[in-house]
N, C-alpha and C positions, 0 to 999 in steps of 0.2 A: 798683389792686393787683389781680393775677390771682391766685386762690386754685389753687396746684398741690398744696398740700397734701393737697386732696380725693383725690387719686389715689395719693398716695406712700405705700409701706407694702413691707414685705418681710420675709424670714426668713433667718437663717443657722444650720446647724446642723453643729458640728465634732464628729466622734467621733474620740477619741486612743485609742492603744496605752498601756495602764495604765503600762506600763513607761518609755515615753520622753516622754510628755506631748505638748505641741503647742505652736502658735503662739497669740498673745493674739487672740481675736475683737474685744475693744474697740479695739484699735490698728487692726485693719483696717478696720474699721467708722468709726472717727473719719478715716481717712485716704480712704474711700470718699465721705466727705460726708454719711454717715448721721448725722441728729440725734436725741438722746435715746433709744438703743435701750434696750430691757428684756432682760436676761441672767438666765438660770436655768442652775446646772449640777446635771446628775443623774448621778453616778458619772464615767464615761468620755467623757459628751457634754455640750457645752455650746450651749444654744439661745436665740438673739438674735433678738428681733422688733421691729419700729418701725412708726411711722405707722400707717395704717388696721389693722395687724395686731397692735398693741402690746396689745391686750386678749387676744389668744389665749394658751393655757395649753398646754405641751406634755404628752403623756403620755395613752396611750390612743386617744381620738377622733382622727382626723385634722385637721388644720390645713388648711382650704381655702386656697389662696393665690391664686385666680383670681376672687374674688368671685362665683363662680356655679358651681353642680352642679346641672345639669339634664339629666335624661333624656329618653328620645322623646316623653313627655307630660306630665312633671311634674318639679318641683324635687325634688332628692333630699336628705334630710336628713343631716346630716354622721354621725351615728352610724349611718348604713346603709353608709357607704363604709368598705371592707377592702382596702387595699393590698397585703396579703400575698397574698390570694387573687385579686386584681383584679376585685372585684365592687363594685357601688353600687346599693342598691335594687333588687335582683332582676335588675339587668343587668349586662353586662360592663361596667367602666371603658371599653371602646373604644366602646361605645354613648351616651357623654356627650357633649354639646355643647361643641366648643371656644368660648371658651377654657376649659380646666379644668386643674387641677394640685393635687396636695396633698401634704404630709410628714406621716408617722405616726412616732411614737416609742413605742416599747415598753421600759418599763424591766423588768427581771429583778434582783429583789434576793435570789434564791434562792442565788446563789454569794457567797463570803465578800467579793468584791471587785465591787460592784454595777455591771452595765453595760446599755448598752441598745442595741437594734437601731434603725437608722433606716431608713425607707424614702420614696422620694419618686417620683411619676409625672407625667408630662404626658399630654395628651389624644391621641386616635388620628392626629392631623394634628400633634401637636408644636407647637401653635399657641401654648399658653401656654408662655413661656421660663423655664426651669428650668436651672441650671449646676451642675458639679460638678467637683471635682478632688481629686487625692490627693498628698500630700507624704510626708516619711520620717516614718513612724509616726503619720499622722494622714489623714483624710479629709474632706470637706466637701460640702455641698449648700447651694445659697443662688438666691433670686430676683436676685441681685446679683453679675454676672460681675466687677464693679470690687472688691466685697469679697473676694472669692474670691482675687483677684489679688494683694491687698495683705495676705494672711495670710503670703507669704513673697517678696513684691516680685519677682513674676513679670514677665517681659519683655514689651514689646509684640512682637506677632507680626507680621514684616513681610509675611508671606503673608496674612495676615487684611487686613492694611492694603491689599495690593494688590486682592484682591477688594472690598473696601468702594471704593475709590477709583475703580474700572471700574463696578460694580453698583449702589452705594449701599446695599446690603446682603450678607448673608453666605451663605454655601454649607456644606451638611453640617453637621457638629457643631462647626466653627470658630468663634472668639469674636476679639476683638483681643487676648488676651492668650494667651501660650505655656501650655500646660498645663491652661488653663480650658476645657472641652467643655460643649455644649448637651446637654440629652437631646433625643433624636430621637423621631419619633412611636411610640407604644405602648412606649415604652421604662420601664424601672424601675430606680432605682439604689438599690441597700441599702449601708449603711454599718455596720460592725461591726469592733470592735478596731481601729478607724484604719485599715481595709481598705475598698476600694470594690468593688461587683459591678455589674455592668450585666445586666440580661435583659430579655425581652418579656413583657409581662402578658399578650398575645392576640396571635394570629398574625394576618397579612394575606392574607387568602384572597381573590383575585379572581373575580368572576363571570365567567360564560361571557357572550359577545357578546349583546346583547338587541336584539329589532327596536324601531325607531323608534316605533312606535305603542304597544306595550307599556311601552316607557319613559316616554312623555310621559302616559300613563293613570298609572301607578305614579307619577311625580314630580309632578303635579298633584295628585292624591289627598294623597301626603305632605305636600307644603307647605301645602294647605286645611288639613288636620288639625293640622299644627305651629301655624299662625298662629292658630287658632281655640282650641287648648287654651292656647297662651300668653296670649292676649288674656282667657280666662277666669280664669286665675291672676294677671294682671297688667294689668288693665282700663285702667289709666292710661298704659300703653307709649306709646311715642311712635315713630313710622314716620320713618326718615330716606329723603325723598323727593328724588329729582333729575330729570332729564327723560332720564335713561338707561333702558337695559332692565331692568338687575335689580332697581332700586327698582320698577317698573312690574310685574314680575312678581309681588311680595310684595304689592304694594297690588291685584293682581289675586286673590289667595289670600284677601284677606279678604273674606267675603261681603258683597254689597252694602247688607245691612240692618243689619250692624254699622261700616259706613264713618264715618257721620255721627257729628261730635262727637269723632272720633279727632284727637288732635295729630300733625301733621306737620312736619316742619324741614326748611329746606333752606339752606345755605350759599350765599351771593351774593358770587361771586368777582370780580365787577366790575361796571361799568354795562351795563345790557342783557344781563344774565345770561339765557340760554336756559333753564337749570335752574330759575331762578326763575319764568319765564314760564310754563313748562309746569306745574310744580309748581302754581303757584297756580291756572291753568285747572282742574286736575285737584282742587285742594280746592275751589274754588267748586262744581265740578260734583256733587261727594258730599257738600258741607257739614261738610268737614273744617276743624280750626282750623290754620291757616298760621302756622309761626313762620318769620321768616327775619332772618338777620343777617349783615350783612357783615363787612369788616375796619377799619372806621374808627378803632377803638380802637388800632390800630398808629401811626397819625398823630398821636396824642397821646403816644407813648412816648419817652422821652429815651434815649440811646444806652447809659447804665448799665443802665438797668432793663431794655433789650433784652437788653444782654450777659447778664445774670443770668439771664433766662428762657430763653436758648438753652443757657447753661452746665447750668442744670437738666434740661433737655429732653434734652441728650446723656447726661448721666448716668441717667437715667430710662431711656433708650433702651439703656443699656450699651453707647453709642458704634455700635451696628449698623444706625441709620437715619437718616434726616436731620433733624438738631434743628432745623434753620431752619423747615422746614415743620411740624414737631410743634409748635413754639413759637408759630405763627400759628394753627393749629388750637386751641390752648390758650386763646390771646386769644378767639377765638370762642365757644368752649365755655363760658366764662365769664359769657357773657349769656345761655345758653340752660338750662333746665331739665335737670337730670341724671336720675337714676331709671333706668327699665327702657327699653331701646332696643331697637327691630327694624331691621336693617341689611341690605341688599340685598348687601353684600359677599360674594364667592364665586361668582358666576354666570359669571366667565372660566374657572371649572374646566371648563365645560362647553360652551364655544364656541371650542375651538382658537386660544387667544390667541397661542400662538408659532409657528403654522403658517407656513412659508415656501413659496410657490409653490404649485404643485398638490397636491393633498393625495392623494397617492400613497404606498403603505408602500416607500418607499426605505429601505434601511439607513443607520444612522448614519454620516456621512461627514464629514471634516473640513471639507471647502468649506461645506457645509451649516452648521455650527456657526460658522465664521467669519461666513457670510451672517446668521445669527440675532444673533449678539452685535453685529456691526457696525453692523446696520441697525435692531434691535430693542431690546438689553438694555443696550449702552453709550450709547443715544441721548441720554437727557435726563438720567441720573444719574451720568456719568462726570465725574471732574475735569478741569479744561483741561490739556492736556498740558504747556504753559508752565509751569504751577505745580509741578510734580513735580519732585522731584531728576533730573538728567540720565540717570544711571544707574538709579535706581528705576522711573521713569515708562515705559520702553519694556520692561523687564522685567516690570512689574505688569500690562501689557495682555497680553503673552503669557502668564503665569502663569495670569490670570483665564481668558482663551480654552481653556488647556490644562484648568482644572478643570470648566469648563461640558462640554467635550466629554467627559472622564472619566465625569460623572455621566449624560449620557446614552449612552454607550457601556456604562456598567454597567447600565442599565436593563435590556438584554438585549432590547428591544423596536425595532419599526421606527421611524423617525423620527417621524411623528406622533403615536403613542403616546408615544415618549420625551419628545417636547417637552411633553406633558400632564402626565406625571409630574414634568418639571424644574419646571413653573409651579406645579403642586398642593404637592409636597414640598419644593421649594427657596423661589420667590419668595414664595408663599403663605405658607409656614410662617414663612420668615426676616424677609420684610418687612413683610407685614401683620399676622404674629403679634407682632413686636416691639414695634410701634406700639400693638396692642391690650393688650398685656399691660402696658405703661407707664400705662395708664388704667383697666385691669379692677377695681381695688379700689375705686374712686370711681364708676364707672358699669358697670351689667350690660348689656352688648349681646350680643344672639343675633344669628346669622348664619343663618338657616333652610338656605341653601344651601351651610352648611359641616355640615350634619346629616351624620353617617356614613353614613347611609341614601342619601341624594342624591349624595354622593361616589359611593357604589356604583353607583347608576345611571350617573351621567357617565362612569366609568371603563369601564362596560360597552358603551357606545356606539361605534360604528364611527366614526373620525375625520370620514369623509364626513358623516354625521348631524349631528355636532355644529359643523362649518365653516360659515362665514357667519352664525352665529346662529339656524340652522336649528332646533336642537331647542329652545331657548330662546323663541324666536318662536312655535313651537306650543304651548308652554306657556301663553303667554298667551292664545292663541286659544283653548284649551282651559277655562282657568280663568274669562276675560270676554272674549266675543268684541269687545264696545263698547270696551273700554280697547284691545285690540289693533288698532283702527283711528286712535287718536290718535297723530300723528307723534312720533318721537323726537328729542331733541338733536342736530340735524344730521343725521337719518337720516329715511327713510321710517317709517311705522309698521309695528309688528311683524308683521301680517298679509302684509305685503308680501315678507318673508323666511320666511314659514311653508311655503309650497308654490310658490314662483315659477316662473312658465312662461318661455317666452323673451323676451318682452318686458319682464316683469319682472325678470329677471335683468340685462337691459340697462340697465333704469332703477336698479336697486340697484346696478350697478356704477359709477354717476357720482360719487356721493358717495365712494366708495371709491378711484375713480381720483384725484379731487380730493385726497383725504386722502394716497395714495400720492406724487402731486407735492409736496405739503407736506413730506412726509417727506425727499425727495429733495434738495429746496432746504435742507433743517433740516440733513441731513448734509454736503451741499457747503459750506454755511456755517459748519459748526461749531456751529450754534445750540443752544440748550438751552432747554427749556420751563421756566419757573419756576414754583414750586407757588404755590398762593394765599398773597399776602403775603409771598414770598420776596424780591421786590426790595426793598421796603420794609425789611423786616429785617437783609437784607445790608448795606444801606446804613448803618444804625443801628450793626450790630456791627462793622464795617469802621471807621466814624468811633472807637468807642471804642477799638480796638486803635491807632488813629493817636496817641490821647492817652495811651494806655499801652503803647508798643511793647515794654516789657520782658516783657509776657503772652506774646508770642511766642518768646522765648528757650528754653523747654523744647522748642519745636516744632522749632527749628533743630538741636537736639542730637539729633534722631531721624534725620535726613538723610532724611526722606520728600518735604519740599517744597524747592525750590529757593532758596536764599538771595538769590539778585539779585531772583526775582520777589517774595519776602516784603519785599525793600528797596523794591522799586517801589510794592508795596503801601501800605505806610505812608507812602511819599512822594506818594501821590494816585491810584495806580493802581486800577483796577477788578478786581472778581471776580464771576464768577458767582453763582447761589445754590448750586449742587451744589459748586463747589470750597469755598465759603464753608463750606458742611454738614460737610466733613472737616475744613477747618482747625479749624472750632469744636470738632468730636469730640476731635480731636487735643490742642488747649489744654485741654479738659475733662478728659480721659483723663491728662496730664501734669503737672496741676498738683493738689498734696496740700496 
């Protein structure tokens, strides 16, 4: 049995106009699948907590709903966090590490009718997901968009499902429910007398362009200091180590004399995993304890258990990421020690992940957007066209393309910088953020390359300096020249990308060209790369639906999926993991 309760927990705060009253939070939470919440009413405010937050008490000090409140150098005590003034432990809340979010309720009994002011914030990246909505005479904030939706039967948002069907994640403030919005980066919501107000607790000031050599020097010192400080405070922390560049940077940031005995963990996605081979080589070189686990537990799972796990994952993700992939990771995590983690997530923000073609400051243009979404963003996570309703499917693709283009244009930047902002404040916030939000109460994970200071450095670099991993490769060389000579998974060693001459550029282009050819074949065949364990869980969940076809009846009523395709699936047809992910999400959100 997989213990998902270790990650489960949340909060819902409802503020009502004293004259009108409001909806019943207990009913909403029950319909959202929340088990055994604890509710307390203070005048016109009701606070409900559950799971890992069940012992929290509202009033005065904030309730940290991220499992982590860490400043630039140390953990921040809850009592030093002040949401009204946007400060935490002598720092701005904008300086705290993602994921961070907190809710604070201030009670005022001086009036004849006691009332409370509620404030909630998320971090400078908007990484920890917090949602809010306003009704007739009431407003609410919660870590569960599903609970907010059930306060008065919010409708499923077709625009949200269109984006989800194409990208596998969301954009902007959108959720899958109309009227339920997400707090964005640096935002604060204040509830009072049943009304809500959104403002920013800190401004987003961009740095001027930085020289590459200065950026490398500043970033390497920042990462080294951050990792050393964190290991001083959390000596048992585990490093997530792969064969890729991002985790290589963090290993390089750990001083060599502190590597021996550190635990590192690696997911074995299949036989002959290059991640495992390279991570094992590094662990042996530095005397680190290597923890490896595969997906064999999925082989012993029955269809009903797999379906329950995927449904739970869909609700924990609020429907806004892949529940099949998340369920597979939960299966692996059940065998790993939890506790404090150091993760390399975030390096993509500093290497031009979405650059298309030459790194030239073109203005944002629709042909470039179509190339980006068609060949990169829709490639792996979009739903099979045949699965979607015949009217909804084509409209969804155009709508999602228009939304991406609108965001790119709205940045006011040239194409390369605009795509960097899209990756950082959309994909990183809405895709990576929602998956980390689902587990942050059970496992404290820091991503040093999401430190606001590191992001400032990355944002200040010229796109040409970030392209082809040039900046990140130089970081490895500065931190540990020896590690920079060890080849990466499927690529040459970081040193080859740091300052390549003509021959090295040609050699570096070989794996890139091979990757491009694979992507072209993938697009022509309409293939989708499944997440680790995705094929196994997809088969099990589909088998469960075939035995219980009534579970898909509420899905048919949404007119998002094609009825004939659903009939064929029940009759024995196949579905890829991305399509199964959205179908499972729809089942979870339409079943109460």
